[in-house]
C-alpha positions in Angstrom: -0.4 -18.7 12.1 -1.5 -16.2 14.8 1.0 -13.7 15.9 1.7 -12.1 12.5 0.4 -8.6 13.3 3.8 -6.8 14.0 5.4 -8.6 11.1 2.8 -7.4 8.6 2.7 -3.8 10.0 6.5 -3.7 9.3 6.0 -5.2 5.8 3.5 -2.6 5.0 5.8 0.2 6.3 8.5 -1.2 4.0 6.0 -1.1 1.1 5.2 2.5 1.8 8.9 3.4 2.0 9.4 1.6 -1.3 6.6 3.6 -2.9 8.3 6.8 -1.7 11.6 5.7 -3.2 10.2 4.3 -6.4 11.7 0.9 -5.5 9.9 -1.2 -8.1 11.8 -4.4 -7.2 10.7 -4.2 -3.6 7.1 -3.4 -4.7 7.0 -6.4 -7.0 8.1 -8.5 -4.0 5.5 -7.1 -1.5 2.5 -6.7 -3.8 0.4 -9.7 -5.1 -0.1 -10.1 -8.8 -3.9 -9.9 -8.2 -3.8 -6.7 -6.2 -6.9 -4.5 -6.1 -5.8 -0.9 -5.2 -8.6 1.6 -4.6 -7.2 5.1 -4.4 -8.9 7.9 -2.3 -10.1 9.4 -5.6 -12.0 6.1 -6.3 -9.6 5.2 -9.1 -8.9 1.4 -9.2 -5.5 0.0 -10.1 -4.1 -3.5 -10.5 -0.5 -4.3 -9.6 0.4 -3.8 -13.3 -1.2 -0.4 -13.6 -0.1 0.9 -10.2 3.6 0.0 -10.8 3.3 0.9 -14.5 2.3 4.4 -13.7 5.2 4.7 -11.3 7.6 3.3 -13.9 6.5 5.9 -16.6 6.5 8.8 -14.1 2.8 9.4 -14.5 2.6 8.8 -10.7 5.5 9.8 -8.4 5.1 9.1 -4.7 7.5 11.4 -2.8 6.5 9.9 0.6 4.0 7.6 2.2 4.1 7.7 6.0 1.8 5.5 8.1 0.5 6.2 11.6 -2.1 4.7 14.0 -1.8 1.3 12.3 -3.8 -1.6 13.9 -3.7 -5.2 12.7 -6.3 -7.9 12.8 -4.5 -11.3 12.5 -6.9 -13.7 10.8 -4.3 -16.5 10.3 -3.6 -16.6 6.6 -4.7 -13.0 6.2 -3.9 -9.8 8.2 -6.1 -6.7 7.9 -4.5 -3.4 8.6 -6.3 -0.1 9.3 -4.6 3.2 9.9 -3.7 6.6 8.6 -1.1 7.5 5.9 0.3 10.9 5.0 0.9 10.9 1.2 2.9 13.2 -1.0 2.5 12.4 -4.6 2.6 13.9 -8.1 -0.1 12.4 -10.3 -0.7 13.6 -13.9 1.7 16.5 -13.2 -0.3 17.7 -10.1 1.6 17.7 -6.8 -0.6 16.8 -3.9 -0.2 16.3 -0.2 -3.0 14.7 1.9 -3.8 12.2 4.6 -6.0 9.1 4.2 -7.6 6.5 6.4 -6.9 3.1 4.9 -7.8 -0.6 5.0 -5.0 -2.8 3.7 -5.0 -6.6 3.5 -2.1 -9.0 3.3 -2.4 -12.7 2.5 -0.1 -15.5 3.2 0.4 -17.6 0.1 2.7 -20.5 0.5 4.7 -18.8 3.2 5.0 -15.5 1.4 3.1 -12.5 2.7 1.9 -10.0 0.0 -0.5 -7.0 -0.1 -3.7 -8.0 -1.9 -6.1 -5.1 -1.2 -5.8 -1.4 -0.5 -8.8 1.0 0.0 -8.4 4.6 1.2 -10.5 7.6 2.0 -9.1 11.2 2.2 -9.3 12.9 5.5 -10.4 16.5 5.9 
């Protein structure tokens, strides 16, 4: 299964574009049902709560742009680290900031999905 690094970096870029476009169908495809998503604010979401907040408009991602992404291919899992520039409106508050992130994708029966996200705001 080695050699998945470039493929997963591209999948994650597609996920970030989908977040910025509010493409719920694409997010449902790319995100695992058992997702653990830890925001830079320390708030924790599941797939249902993350997508639910986007569907209701409580959270509106305007853009999520990755940079400096590096992949560790572990076979049936790929760990990504990098930086993302995020523009989001959450609870009516517009914010623009950069984070350093760790992101994990798992191969489940031939389908790669994001299972974990953890980010920390950069100064």
